[in-house]
N, C-alpha and C positions, 0 to 999 in steps of 0.2 A: 428315486421318486421325489424326495424332498428337494433335491437340487433342481430337478425339472420344474417342480411347482414354483420355486423361487424365480426361475428364468421366465416362466409364463407370466407371473405377477409383474416382474420387471418390464417385460415386453408390453403388457397391458397398460402399465403406468406410463411407459415411454410413449405408447400410442396415444394415450389420453393427453399427454403433454403436447404431442404433435397436433392432435385434433384441436386442442384448446388454442394453440398458437396459430393454427390455420384459420380457426374461427375468428381470432382476434385480427389477423391480417385481412381476412375477407371483410370484417366489419369496418376496418380502417379504409379499405379500398372502396367499399360501398359509400362511406362518408365522403371520400374524395370525389367520387363520380356522381354523387347525389345532386340533383337539382331541387330547388325549393318550390318548384311548381311542376305541373303536369304538362307534357308536350301535347299540343293540340293534334287531333287526328287529321286536321286539315293542313298540317305543316311538316316540312322536312327540315331536320337539323343536321348540319355538316360541320365537322371540325376543320378549321382553316388556320393559316398562319401567314404573317406578312411582316415586313421590316419597316421601321420608321427611318428618318434620315440620319439618326444617330447610330444606326446599325443594330438597334435592339429588335429582336424578334418578338412580335406580339402574337398572342394566342387568342383566337376568336371562335365563335359559333355563328355560322351563317344560317339564317332561318329563311326558308323559301315556301311560298304557297304551293301545295301539291298540284292543284289543277289550274296553274297559271296558263294564260294564252301563249301563243308562239312569239308574240311581240316582246320587246325588251321591257324589263320591269323598272319602276321607280324604286329607289333604294334609300335606306336610312341607316346611319351608324349610331350606335348607342353605347354609352358607358356611364358608370357610377352605380351606386353612391361612392363617395370618397372612402377608400379602405375596403370596398366590397369586391366581389368577383362576379364573373359573367353567369355563374350558376345561380345567382341571386336576382336582384331586382332588374338589372339590365336585360337578363335573359327572359324574364317574365314579360317585360315591355316588348322585346323582340318577337316573342311568341305571339303576343296579341296583335302586333302590327302586321306580322306575316299572314295571320288569319285574314287580315283586311286587304291583302293583295300586294304587299310590299316585299322586296328583298331586304332583309334586315341583318346587320352585323352587330352582334354584341361582343365586346372584347375586354380582355384584362389589360389594364394600363401597364406601362413599363414598370419593372421592378416588383411586380405583384402577381398573384395568381399563378397561372401557367406561362405567363410571359417571361422573357428573359431579362437580364440586367442585374448587375452586381454593384453595390451590396443590395440585399433584399430590403423590402419595406421602406422604400424611399419614394418621395413624390417631388415633383418640380412643376411650377407654373408653366415654364417653357416646354419641357418635355411632354407633359400631359396634354398641353395644347397641340403639340406636334402629333401626339398619338391619334387625335381625331383626324388630322389631315392625312396621316398614313392610312387610316381606315378608308378615307375618301379615295386615296390612290388605289387601294385594293378593289374597292367596289367599281371604280371607273374602268378597270381593265377586264372585268368579267363580261363574257360574250352575251349573257342574258340580262345585262343591266344597261340602262341608258345613262351614260355619264353626265348628261345634261339635266338629270332629274334625281339629284342626290341631296338629302337633307340630313340633319343630325339632331339627336335628342341627348341632353345631358341631365342626369339625375343627381340631386344633392350637390356635392362639391364639384361634380363634373358638369353641372349647369353653368357655372362660371367659366370653366374651360371651354365649354361648347360655344358660349357667346364670344369668347376671345378668339377661338379658332375661326368662327364664321366671319368676324371682323377682318381677319388677315387673309382668309382663304376664300377667294371670290367664286370658287367652284361650288361652294355650298349655296343652295338655292333657297333654303328655309331652315330655321332653327327653332327648336322648342326646348324649354327647360321645365323640369318638374321638381317641386320642393327644393328650390335652388339655395345653395350656399355660395358666397364669394369667399373662398378659402384664404385669399391674400388679405382680405379685410378682417376676417375674424381672427386670424393668427396675429396680425400686426396691431389690431385695435381692441380685440376682445369682443364679447357679445355686447350689442348695443353701443359699440365704440366707447366702452367704459374705461379702457386702459389709459392711464395717465402717462405723460412723458417720462416721469420718474420710474414707473413700473416697466415701461417699454425698455428704457435704458438698462435697468437691472436684468431684464430677461436677455437682452443682447450680450451683456457681460457674462451671464451664466452660460450662454451658448458658446461664447468664445472660450471660456474655461473648459467646457466639455470637449471642444475640438482638441485642446492640448491633451486631455485625458485619452481621447481616441487615438491621437497620434502616438502617444507613449506605448499603448498596448497593441497598436497596429490593427485595430478593428473598431467597429462602430457600435457603441452601446445602445441597447434598446431603451426607448422612452417608457412613459407610463402606460400600463395596460389600458386599452381603450374602453373595454367593457368587461368589468369584473365578472367572474363566474357566478358569484353570489352578491346580492346587494345588501347593504346594511339596513336600508329602509328609510333613511333620512335624505336620500339623494334628490336633486331637482326632478320635477316630473318628466322633463324631456330625456333625462338620463335613464329613468325607468322605462320610458318608451323605446329607447335604443336597445336596452337590455331585452325587452320583450321580443324584439325582432332578432337581434344577432345572437343571443345566447339561448334561444329556445328552438324547438323543432321547427317553428314557423320560418326562421330564416338562417339558422346556423349552417355554416360551411367551414370545414377545417382549413381551407386555403385563405379564407377571408381574414384580413388583418383585424377587422372589427369584431370578428367572432372569437379569435384565439390569441391575438397578439397586440403589438404596438408598432408604431413607426420608430425609426431611429431617433435618438434623443436630440440630434441636431437637425432633424427634418424641417423645423420651422424657418431655418435661416433664409432660404431662397424666397420665402413667402413674405418676409418682413418689409421689403421695400419694393415690391413689384405689383402694383395695382393692375389687375388683369382686365378691368372694365373701362380702362382709359379711352379706348377707341370704339366703344359700343355703338356710337352714332354712325360709324362707318359700315355697319351692317345694312343700313338703309341704302337702296330701296327694297332690299330683300326682307321678307316678313319675319316677325318674331312672335312666338306664342309662349307666354309665361304662366305656369300653373303653380298655385300654392294652396296650402290648407288654411282654412279660416282660423284654426286654433293652433297652427304651427308656430313654434318658437322662432323659426327661421323666416317667417312670412315677410319681415321687413327687408330681407335681402332681395326678394322678388319684386316687391313694390318699389324699392329704390332703383333697381335695375330697369324696371319698366319706365319710371320717371326719366331716367337718363337716356333711354333709347329714343330714336327717331321713328316716325311712322314708316311703314305700316306695322302696327304692333297690337297685341291683344293680351289682356290680363284676365285669367280665370281663377277665381277664389272658390275652392271646393268647400261647401258648407260642412261645419262640424269636424273637419279632418285635421288631424295633427300631422306633424312632419313625416313620421314613418308610415302613416296610413297610405301615403302615395308611393311607398315602396312596393306594396303587394296587395292592397285591398282593391280587387278588380271592380267591386261595386262602387268604389269612390273615385278611382282614377278615371278621368274623362277621356277614355279611349275613342269614343265617337267624335269628340272635338279634335283629338289628334289626327284621326283618320281624315276628317273633313279638311283640316288645316293643310295636311300634306298633299292630299289629292287636288286641292285647289291651287297649290303653289309649286308642285313638282310637275309642271306641264309645259 
């Protein structure tokens, strides 16, 4: 009996371990499958995939209005913020725009999220611009989409890529950016262009040394963690705002680089001498809508891009909004203006 009792106890303990492990696995799976917003009852979401011209398979969610008419739909491709995934801000935008009658594709950029590409956690001005054009490829071959009525929205760092993609890809009929960053500018010149030539030279020297280190070990070292799990309290206000989105229930996602990790240490190299807004004037005569928060630390990127662009163009400054408010604050993001902009220009 004593032996039997010991066996029963052991089985119970083992069962408990299995249940605990199963619970942990389920929690992890739920985190991975979690979206940071609720799907609209008026919208259908479908998992899709497509390749860019570099052979990288991109993962996306296609949002469609449930009660769309039999005619072909106007479409929008969306990505961003820089370091985020489609289950975060871009999916929220897609959900809202699909409610308004558009077919909308939110996608993970190359090397991130559920998209392919090795090594992981790498960005490229060229490849991320191409990702938008690959999304246009995909939308344009869908039977329920009018390929002559496709626009794009870029959020945060993908605002700059969206403008660059539109300049080179004449199939895009209209482009909007929200809380935009020019990643090539901020990486090469720093915030407010404050980096000196001496500082830039030192950074490039350090990046070159890091390449030797990576070559020696045969792998790519991770850079600085983008958003620490806990703040010290003396960080700049915009860092606290990023933390409030990416590291809390509000916007956390395990696949998001901004929520859990970092880019590779050498990631800035391709951004250092490739200004992506060089040809912004060539977007004209196609229209541009640029949206920025009144109190956003990034506001100057939007205002400078607007000044550089040719007509037709429109700048919308959202009162009292900071940078991350335009990631997910539905009461602040001007979706009605986005709806009007695309309905007027995708026709």
